[in-house]
C-alpha positions as CSV (number, residue, x, y, z in Angstrom):
1,M,5.3,21.7,-6.9
2,S,1.9,22.3,-7.0
3,L,-0.4,19.8,-6.7
4,S,-3.2,18.4,-8.7
5,T,-5.4,18.3,-5.8
6,T,-5.4,21.9,-5.0
7,G,-8.4,23.7,-4.7
8,L,-9.7,20.6,-5.5
9,V,-14.0,20.6,-5.1
10,L,-15.9,17.7,-5.2
11,A,-19.6,16.9,-5.2
12,A,-20.4,14.4,-2.9
13,D,-21.1,11.5,-5.3
14,A,-18.5,12.1,-7.6
15,A,-16.3,8.8,-7.9
16,I,-13.0,8.3,-6.1
17,D,-10.5,5.6,-5.3
18,L,-7.7,5.8,-2.5
19,Q,-6.1,2.1,-2.5
20,L,-4.5,1.4,-5.9
21,H,-1.2,0.0,-6.8
22,T,1.2,-0.1,-10.2
23,I,4.2,-1.7,-11.0
24,H,6.0,0.4,-8.7
25,S,5.5,-2.1,-6.1
26,D,3.1,-5.1,-6.8
27,G,0.7,-4.0,-8.9
28,Q,0.3,-5.0,-13.4
29,W,-1.0,-1.5,-14.1
30,T,1.5,0.9,-15.0
31,P,0.9,4.4,-14.0
32,E,-0.2,5.8,-17.2
33,Q,-2.3,2.7,-17.9
34,L,-4.0,3.6,-14.6
35,L,-4.4,6.9,-15.5
36,N,-6.0,6.7,-18.4
37,Y,-8.4,4.0,-17.4
38,L,-9.5,6.2,-14.1
39,V,-9.7,9.6,-16.6
40,R,-11.8,7.1,-19.1
41,E,-14.1,6.2,-16.2
42,Q,-14.3,9.8,-15.0
43,F,-13.2,9.7,-11.7
44,G,-13.3,12.6,-10.2
45,L,-10.5,11.7,-7.7
46,A,-8.0,8.7,-6.8
47,A,-4.8,8.1,-5.1
48,I,-1.9,5.6,-6.0
49,T,-1.1,3.8,-2.8
50,D,1.8,1.9,-4.0
51,H,3.5,-0.3,-0.9
52,D,6.6,1.7,0.9
53,R,6.9,4.1,-2.7
54,A,6.8,7.4,-0.5
55,D,9.5,8.4,-3.3
56,T,7.4,7.9,-6.9
57,A,4.9,11.1,-5.7
58,V,6.7,13.8,-7.8
59,A,6.3,11.9,-10.8
60,L,3.0,10.8,-10.2
61,Q,1.4,14.2,-9.8
62,Q,3.5,15.2,-13.1
63,L,1.6,12.1,-15.0
64,A,-1.7,13.3,-12.9
65,Q,-1.6,16.9,-14.1
66,T,-0.8,15.8,-17.6
67,R,-4.2,14.2,-17.6
68,Q,-5.9,16.6,-15.5
69,L,-7.0,13.9,-12.9
70,P,-6.5,15.2,-9.2
71,L,-4.6,12.4,-7.8
72,L,-3.9,12.3,-4.0
73,V,-0.7,11.9,-3.0
74,G,-0.2,8.8,-1.1
75,V,1.6,5.7,0.2
76,E,1.0,2.2,1.6
77,M,3.2,1.4,4.4
78,T,4.2,-2.2,5.1
79,A,4.1,-1.9,9.1
80,S,4.1,-4.7,12.0
81,W,2.1,-4.5,15.7
82,R,2.9,-6.5,18.3
83,G,4.7,-9.4,15.7
84,E,2.3,-9.2,12.8
85,M,1.6,-7.5,9.5
86,T,-0.6,-4.3,9.6
87,D,-0.5,-2.2,6.5
88,L,-1.2,1.9,6.9
89,L,-2.0,4.7,4.5
90,C,-0.4,8.0,4.4
91,F,-2.3,10.5,2.4
92,G,-1.6,14.6,2.3
93,F,2.4,14.2,3.0
94,A,4.7,16.5,1.1
95,P,6.3,15.1,-1.9
96,G,10.2,14.7,-2.5
97,P,12.4,14.0,0.6
98,G,11.3,13.1,4.0
99,P,10.4,10.8,6.8
100,L,8.0,8.8,5.2
101,N,10.5,8.3,2.3
102,N,13.5,7.5,4.7
103,L,11.7,4.6,6.4
104,A,10.5,3.6,3.3
105,Q,14.4,3.3,2.2
106,S,15.2,1.3,4.9
107,L,13.0,-1.0,4.6
108,L,13.7,-1.8,1.0
109,R,17.6,-1.9,2.1
110,R,16.5,-4.8,4.4
111,Q,14.7,-6.3,2.6
112,Q,17.2,-6.7,0.0
113,E,19.2,-8.1,3.2
114,N,16.7,-10.7,2.9
115,T,16.7,-11.5,-0.4
116,R,20.4,-12.4,-0.9
117,E,20.1,-14.3,2.5
118,V,17.5,-16.3,0.7
119,Y,19.3,-16.8,-2.5
120,E,22.4,-18.2,-1.1
121,N,20.3,-20.4,1.7
122,L,18.5,-21.9,-1.8
123,S,21.9,-22.6,-3.3
124,R,23.1,-24.2,-0.1
125,K,20.1,-26.4,-0.2
126,G,20.8,-27.7,-3.5
127,Y,18.5,-25.5,-5.5
128,A,20.0,-24.9,-9.1
129,L,20.0,-21.2,-9.3
130,P,21.8,-19.3,-12.2
131,Q,25.1,-18.6,-11.6
132,S,24.9,-15.3,-13.1
133,P,25.5,-12.0,-11.0
134,A,22.7,-10.4,-13.0
135,A,20.0,-12.9,-11.4
136,L,20.3,-12.1,-7.8
137,A,21.0,-8.5,-8.9
138,D,17.5,-8.2,-11.4
139,I,15.1,-9.2,-7.8
140,L,17.0,-6.8,-5.5
141,A,16.5,-4.1,-8.5
142,K,12.7,-4.5,-8.5
143,P,10.8,-2.8,-5.5
144,S,10.8,-4.4,-1.9
145,A,7.5,-5.7,-2.2
146,Q,7.7,-7.7,-5.1
147,Q,11.2,-9.0,-4.2
148,P,9.6,-12.1,-2.3
149,H,7.1,-13.1,-5.0
150,E,10.1,-12.8,-7.8
151,L,12.3,-15.6,-5.5
152,V,8.9,-17.4,-5.8
153,A,9.0,-17.2,-9.5
154,L,12.9,-17.9,-9.6
155,L,12.3,-21.1,-8.6
156,Q,9.5,-21.7,-10.7
157,R,11.3,-21.0,-13.9
158,Q,13.9,-23.3,-12.4
159,G,11.8,-26.3,-12.8
160,Y,10.6,-26.6,-8.9
161,G,7.1,-25.7,-10.0
162,Q,5.8,-29.4,-9.2
163,G,5.0,-31.2,-6.0
164,E,5.3,-30.7,-2.3
165,P,7.2,-28.4,-1.5
166,S,5.6,-25.8,-3.5
167,P,7.7,-23.6,-4.7
168,G,6.3,-20.9,-2.0
169,R,6.8,-23.0,0.6
170,V,10.7,-23.2,-0.2
171,V,11.5,-19.7,-0.1
172,L,9.7,-19.4,3.7
173,E,11.4,-22.2,4.3
174,A,15.1,-20.6,3.4
175,G,13.7,-17.7,5.3
176,C,12.0,-15.5,3.2
177,T,10.3,-12.4,5.0
178,F,8.6,-9.0,3.8
179,A,10.3,-6.1,5.5
180,M,7.9,-4.5,8.1
181,N,8.8,-1.2,10.2
182,D,7.2,-0.4,13.3
183,L,3.2,0.7,13.1
184,A,4.0,4.2,15.7
185,E,7.4,4.6,14.0
186,V,5.1,4.7,10.5
187,V,2.6,6.9,12.1
188,A,5.1,9.6,13.6
189,A,6.8,9.7,10.1
190,A,3.8,10.4,8.1
191,H,3.1,12.9,10.9
192,Q,6.2,14.5,10.4
193,S,5.6,14.8,6.7
194,G,2.2,16.3,6.8
195,A,0.3,13.4,6.1
196,V,-2.5,11.6,7.8
197,C,-2.1,7.6,8.8
198,L,-4.9,5.3,8.5
199,I,-4.8,1.3,9.4
200,A,-5.3,-0.4,5.3
201,H,-8.3,-3.2,5.3
202,P,-8.4,-3.6,9.5
203,G,-10.8,-6.8,8.4
204,R,-8.6,-8.9,6.2
205,V,-7.8,-12.6,7.7
206,D,-5.4,-13.2,5.2
207,G,-2.0,-12.9,7.4
208,F,-2.7,-9.1,8.7
209,V,-4.4,-8.0,12.3
210,T,-7.9,-8.3,12.0
211,Y,-8.6,-5.7,14.1
212,D,-12.0,-5.8,16.0
213,T,-13.3,-2.6,18.3
214,Q,-11.2,-3.7,21.4
215,L,-7.9,-4.1,19.2
216,L,-8.4,-0.4,17.0
217,D,-8.8,1.0,20.9
218,Q,-5.6,-1.2,21.9
219,V,-3.7,0.1,19.0
220,R,-5.2,3.8,19.6
221,Q,-3.2,3.4,23.1
222,E,-0.2,3.2,21.4
223,A,0.1,4.7,18.3
224,P,-2.3,8.2,17.4
225,I,-3.4,6.7,14.2
226,D,-5.9,9.7,12.2
227,G,-8.0,6.8,11.3
228,I,-9.2,3.6,9.1
229,E,-10.5,2.4,6.0
230,V,-13.9,1.4,6.3
231,F,-14.5,0.6,2.9
232,Y,-13.0,-2.1,1.0
233,P,-14.3,-5.0,-1.1
234,R,-13.3,-7.7,0.8
235,H,-15.1,-6.4,4.4
236,T,-18.2,-8.5,5.3
237,P,-21.3,-5.7,5.2
238,A,-21.2,-6.0,9.2
239,Q,-17.4,-5.1,9.7
240,T,-17.9,-1.9,7.1
241,A,-21.2,-1.2,9.8
242,M,-18.8,-1.7,12.7
243,Y,-15.7,0.5,11.5
244,Q,-18.1,2.9,10.2
245,E,-19.8,3.4,13.8
246,Y,-16.6,3.2,15.6
247,T,-15.2,6.8,12.9
248,R,-17.9,8.4,14.2
249,Q,-17.6,7.5,17.8
250,H,-14.3,8.4,18.1
251,G,-13.7,11.0,15.4
252,L,-11.5,9.4,12.9
253,L,-11.3,9.6,9.1
254,A,-12.8,6.8,7.0
255,S,-11.4,6.1,3.9
256,A,-12.5,3.9,0.9
257,G,-10.5,1.9,-2.0
258,S,-10.6,-0.8,-4.1
259,D,-6.9,-2.3,-3.5
260,S,-7.1,-2.8,-7.3
261,H,-3.7,-4.3,-8.3
262,G,-4.9,-4.8,-12.1
263,P,-7.5,-4.5,-14.9
264,D,-9.1,-8.0,-13.4
265,K,-10.1,-6.0,-10.4
266,P,-10.4,-2.8,-11.7
267,P,-11.0,0.4,-9.1
268,I,-14.1,1.0,-7.4
269,K,-16.2,4.3,-7.7
270,Y,-16.9,5.0,-4.0
271,P,-18.7,8.4,-3.9
272,A,-16.4,11.0,-2.6
273,G,-19.1,11.6,0.3
274,L,-18.0,8.8,2.4
275,C,-14.6,10.4,3.1
276,R,-15.7,13.4,3.5
277,A,-13.6,14.3,6.7
278,L,-10.9,13.1,5.6
279,L,-10.6,14.7,2.1
280,E,-11.5,18.0,4.0
281,R,-8.9,17.3,6.3
282,V,-6.5,17.2,3.3
283,G,-8.0,20.3,1.8
284,I,-10.2,18.9,-0.6
285,R,-13.8,20.6,-0.4
286,I,-17.0,18.6,-0.4
287,A,-19.5,20.4,-2.3
């Protein structure tokens, strides 16, 4: 299929945002709402990177083309490295079936298995859950990234939202986990799919691997990552400077993303020139 970014030339100061999320994973934006916002705010390029949703690329390209908005094909893959969570941004893969989509579908099946197990464990622990099979089926039909949150919401709807333990703690103690793929497997699948693969929000501290230069050196010895998300709203100025220098020293690609999940934290207008090497790598020229 033709892509909305084919032949794209951007000015260095054109507004871009390369990490955005919709209801296809764990966001509040519908794709239509988000694209309309980006058009209204005159973004030159964006990437919708819903968690483990490589399968939506074709539909998103079609929506973007109807609005004449360049949309870079992207996905954020949930991964683990040395037993800890670390997300990976993959850009520029061919829409349609392929290795990245296969990994995402495998992750969805494992998340569904975990959701079933947690639901059964909660019932055995005496929590009064709906007996209709539709209640569990509704959760299983959600994107993988939403299912743990949906289990918490279900408990709250059943009146378990007060006191301790919290519904979130109850779900965790019933065995709830986020399904993940191995980092090296994701990098390999991205490259097999024609994509570049970057570490997302490397400076986050809330449950993710927090990368310093030593850890970046170590992960690069184990998997040929292409770059890192240097520009991210939760990074401190010192982190941003460190990651920017690291990409310069090692010839890595740098990306910039807001991680917007809804209108309460809207997309950020990063200048395209910050990501020149990445954009040129995926066929977008910076004038």
